[in-house]
C-alpha positions as CSV (number, residue, x, y, z in Angstrom):
1,M,126.3,83.6,82.1
2,T,123.0,82.8,83.7
3,V,121.0,79.9,82.2
4,C,117.3,79.8,82.8
5,V,115.2,76.8,81.8
6,R,111.6,77.2,80.9
7,T,109.4,74.2,81.8
8,S,106.5,73.4,79.6
9,A,103.2,74.5,81.0
10,R,100.0,76.2,79.8
11,V,100.1,79.8,80.7
12,L,97.8,82.7,80.0
13,V,98.9,86.1,78.7
14,P,97.9,89.0,80.9
15,A,95.2,90.2,78.5
16,E,93.4,86.9,79.0
17,S,94.1,86.7,82.7
18,V,92.3,90.0,83.3
19,L,89.0,88.2,82.4
20,L,89.5,85.5,85.0
21,N,88.5,87.8,87.9
22,H,90.3,85.9,90.6
23,L,91.0,88.9,92.8
24,F,88.4,89.9,95.4
25,T,87.7,93.0,97.5
26,A,86.3,92.6,101.0
27,A,82.8,92.9,99.5
28,G,83.6,90.2,97.0
29,I,84.8,87.9,99.9
30,E,81.5,88.6,101.7
31,Q,79.6,87.5,98.7
32,L,81.6,84.3,98.5
33,Q,81.0,83.7,102.2
34,T,77.2,84.3,101.7
35,R,77.2,81.6,98.9
36,H,79.3,79.3,101.0
37,A,81.8,79.3,98.1
38,L,84.9,79.4,100.3
39,S,86.5,76.3,101.7
40,P,87.0,76.0,105.5
41,W,90.7,76.6,104.8
42,A,90.2,79.7,102.8
43,E,87.7,81.0,105.4
44,S,90.2,80.4,108.2
45,A,93.2,81.9,106.4
46,Y,91.3,85.0,105.4
47,A,90.0,85.5,108.9
48,E,93.5,85.1,110.3
49,L,94.9,87.8,108.0
50,V,92.0,90.2,108.7
51,A,92.4,89.8,112.5
52,K,96.2,90.4,112.2
53,V,96.0,93.5,109.9
54,A,93.1,95.0,111.8
55,D,95.0,94.9,115.1
56,P,96.0,98.5,116.0
57,A,99.4,97.1,117.0
58,F,100.1,95.6,113.5
59,P,103.2,97.4,112.2
60,C,102.3,98.0,108.6
61,T,100.0,101.0,108.8
62,F,99.5,101.0,105.0
63,G,98.0,97.4,105.2
64,T,95.7,98.5,108.0
65,V,94.5,101.5,106.0
66,A,94.0,99.4,102.9
67,L,91.9,96.9,104.9
68,R,89.8,99.6,106.5
69,K,89.2,101.4,103.2
70,G,88.4,98.2,101.3
71,D,91.4,98.5,99.1
72,L,93.0,95.2,100.0
73,L,92.6,92.6,97.3
74,T,92.6,88.9,98.1
75,A,93.2,85.7,96.0
76,F,93.4,82.0,96.8
77,V,95.3,79.3,95.0
78,E,94.0,76.2,96.8
79,T,96.0,73.3,95.4
80,Q,98.9,71.1,96.3
81,D,99.6,70.1,92.7
82,P,102.8,72.0,91.6
83,A,101.7,72.7,88.1
84,A,98.3,73.9,89.1
85,L,99.8,76.1,91.9
86,R,102.2,77.8,89.5
87,Q,99.5,78.3,86.9
88,G,97.1,79.7,89.5
89,L,99.8,82.1,90.8
90,Y,100.6,83.2,87.3
91,E,97.0,84.1,86.6
92,R,96.7,86.2,89.8
93,F,100.0,88.0,89.2
94,A,98.9,88.7,85.6
95,E,95.5,90.0,86.6
96,Y,96.9,92.1,89.4
97,T,99.6,93.8,87.3
98,A,97.2,94.4,84.5
99,R,94.7,96.1,86.9
100,M,97.4,98.1,88.6
101,G,98.8,99.3,85.3
102,T,95.7,101.3,84.7
103,L,96.2,103.3,88.0
104,D,98.6,106.1,88.8
105,P,101.6,104.8,90.9
106,V,100.4,106.1,94.3
107,A,96.9,104.7,93.9
108,A,98.3,101.4,92.7
109,S,100.7,101.1,95.6
110,L,97.7,101.5,98.0
111,H,96.0,98.4,96.7
112,P,98.0,95.4,98.1
113,L,97.2,91.9,97.0
114,A,97.1,89.0,99.5
115,I,97.6,85.6,97.8
116,F,96.9,82.7,100.0
117,L,98.6,79.3,99.3
118,P,98.1,76.2,101.4
119,P,101.2,75.3,103.4
120,P,103.1,73.2,100.8
121,Q,103.5,69.5,101.5
122,G,107.0,68.6,102.7
123,V,107.9,72.2,103.4
124,R,108.5,72.7,107.1
125,T,111.5,75.0,107.9
126,I,112.2,78.7,107.3
127,A,114.9,77.7,104.8
128,E,112.5,75.4,102.9
129,Y,109.9,78.2,102.7
130,F,112.5,80.6,101.5
131,A,113.6,78.3,98.7
132,F,110.1,77.4,97.7
133,G,108.9,81.0,97.6
134,W,111.8,82.1,95.4
135,S,111.3,79.1,93.2
136,L,107.8,80.4,92.5
137,L,109.0,83.9,91.7
138,Q,111.6,82.5,89.4
139,W,109.1,80.4,87.5
140,L,106.8,83.3,87.1
141,H,109.7,85.4,85.8
142,E,110.7,82.7,83.3
143,H,107.1,82.5,82.0
144,D,106.3,86.3,82.0
145,P,105.8,87.4,78.4
146,A,106.5,91.1,79.3
147,P,110.0,92.4,78.9
148,W,111.9,93.4,82.0
149,P,111.5,97.2,82.5
150,E,114.5,99.1,81.2
151,R,114.5,101.4,84.2
152,I,114.9,98.5,86.7
153,P,118.4,97.0,87.1
154,R,118.6,93.3,86.2
155,D,121.1,92.6,88.9
156,S,119.5,91.9,92.3
157,D,122.6,93.2,94.0
158,D,121.9,96.7,92.7
159,P,120.2,99.0,95.3
160,A,117.6,100.0,92.8
161,W,116.6,96.4,91.9
162,S,113.0,95.2,92.3
163,Y,111.2,92.1,91.3
164,C,109.0,92.7,88.2
165,F,106.2,90.9,86.5
166,G,104.0,92.1,83.6
167,G,106.4,95.1,83.3
168,V,105.4,96.3,86.8
169,P,108.0,96.6,89.6
170,L,106.7,94.8,92.7
171,F,107.5,94.3,96.4
172,V,106.7,90.8,97.7
173,N,106.3,90.1,101.4
174,F,106.3,86.4,102.4
175,K,104.6,85.1,105.5
176,T,104.8,81.5,106.6
177,P,103.6,79.0,109.3
178,A,107.2,78.3,110.1
179,H,107.7,81.8,111.7
180,R,107.3,81.8,115.4
181,L,109.3,84.7,116.9
182,R,108.7,87.2,114.1
183,R,104.9,87.7,114.5
184,S,104.8,90.2,111.7
185,R,105.9,87.5,109.2
186,R,103.7,84.6,110.6
187,M,100.6,83.1,109.1
188,A,99.5,79.9,111.0
189,S,97.2,78.6,108.3
190,A,98.7,79.6,105.0
191,Y,101.8,80.5,103.0
192,L,101.0,84.2,102.2
193,L,102.4,86.4,99.4
194,L,101.6,90.0,100.1
195,V,102.2,91.9,96.9
196,Q,102.4,95.6,96.2
197,T,103.4,97.7,93.3
198,R,106.7,99.4,93.9
199,D,106.6,102.8,92.1
200,G,104.3,104.6,94.6
201,F,106.4,103.7,97.6
202,D,108.8,106.6,97.1
203,V,105.9,109.0,97.2
204,V,104.0,107.8,100.3
205,A,107.1,106.5,102.2
206,G,110.1,108.0,100.4
207,D,112.8,110.3,101.4
208,T,110.5,113.2,102.3
209,P,109.4,114.5,105.8
210,Q,106.1,112.6,105.4
211,G,107.8,109.5,104.1
212,R,110.4,109.5,106.9
213,R,107.6,109.9,109.5
214,A,105.7,107.0,108.0
215,R,108.8,104.7,108.0
216,S,109.7,105.7,111.5
217,L,106.2,104.9,112.8
218,I,106.3,101.5,111.1
219,R,109.7,100.7,112.6
220,E,108.6,101.7,116.0
221,K,105.5,99.5,115.8
222,L,107.6,96.7,114.4
223,A,110.0,96.8,117.4
224,A,107.1,96.6,119.8
225,Y,105.2,93.9,117.8
226,D,107.9,91.3,117.3
227,P,109.7,89.7,120.3
228,V,112.9,89.9,118.2
229,P,114.6,93.1,117.1
230,P,113.8,94.4,113.6
231,Y,115.7,92.7,110.8
232,P,118.9,94.6,110.2
233,E,118.6,94.3,106.4
234,L,115.5,96.6,106.4
235,A,116.6,99.6,104.5
236,H,115.3,102.4,102.2
237,F,114.9,101.6,98.6
238,G,117.7,103.0,96.4
239,T,120.1,103.7,99.2
240,T,123.6,102.2,98.8
241,T,123.1,99.6,101.5
242,N,119.7,98.5,100.4
243,R,119.2,95.1,98.9
244,E,115.5,94.8,98.2
245,W,115.4,91.0,97.8
246,K,116.6,90.6,101.5
247,Q,113.4,92.3,102.6
248,Y,111.0,90.0,100.7
249,F,111.6,87.0,103.0
250,V,112.7,87.9,106.5
251,P,113.9,85.0,108.7
252,D,112.7,84.3,112.3
253,D,116.0,85.7,113.7
254,N,118.5,88.3,112.5
255,R,120.8,85.9,110.8
256,P,121.0,86.4,107.0
257,A,118.5,84.2,105.1
258,A,121.0,83.6,102.3
259,G,124.4,84.8,101.1
260,H,123.1,85.7,97.7
261,C,119.7,86.3,95.9
262,P,118.4,83.0,94.4
263,F,116.7,85.0,91.6
264,K,118.2,84.8,88.1
265,N,117.1,87.3,85.5
266,C,116.5,85.7,82.1
267,K,115.4,88.7,80.2
């Protein structure tokens, strides 16, 4: 039996978090820049992501389209204090899932959220970033007041499993300064969590002629963008060989990042 331990911390329920307004559109970032309200680190990290995603060679066409249309949301949690970092991440996840819950699944999936964290002190290697990122997702899960959605398997070894927060299935893409060869997963100035709602994926990139074309284009661009072959664990959601957690954090080479998913479902 899995045992999950809740650490004591002040957390906000999603209804309160919606009022925090920590998520910014491109226009909101411009206003912050005009007021000189962004730190040099936040300015640099945001500029790096924009340059990366705006590059026509960038593999994720959905991210490029979201940036061009102004649908990309951005948030910063600029602290090295562990408790403040977890609390800030909680607030942004809560606000994002509350907002996306008001949209239809396709529209929600087209509004990704980029959460910038400073490179954590003492975290250097791919393995350390892997462990740190999953520890954050685990803490968020343990403090999430929403029940786990009944339609989503609780076992991460199930092909239909997805991480959930606020009752919303999510896909989380980690990018780190430790990545060198896999350019698509590298951020030099930040530890980046790129979050999208899961439900609309099977409409825009599912097992349909349009979805297969979209996935094929992304894989072709990925093969050209990274100097290493695409990660062999990249698969289509719900198929028997798919393990969604393996795609959240992709290592710098094609060796498995871990033998099992570190996530433990407490609900």
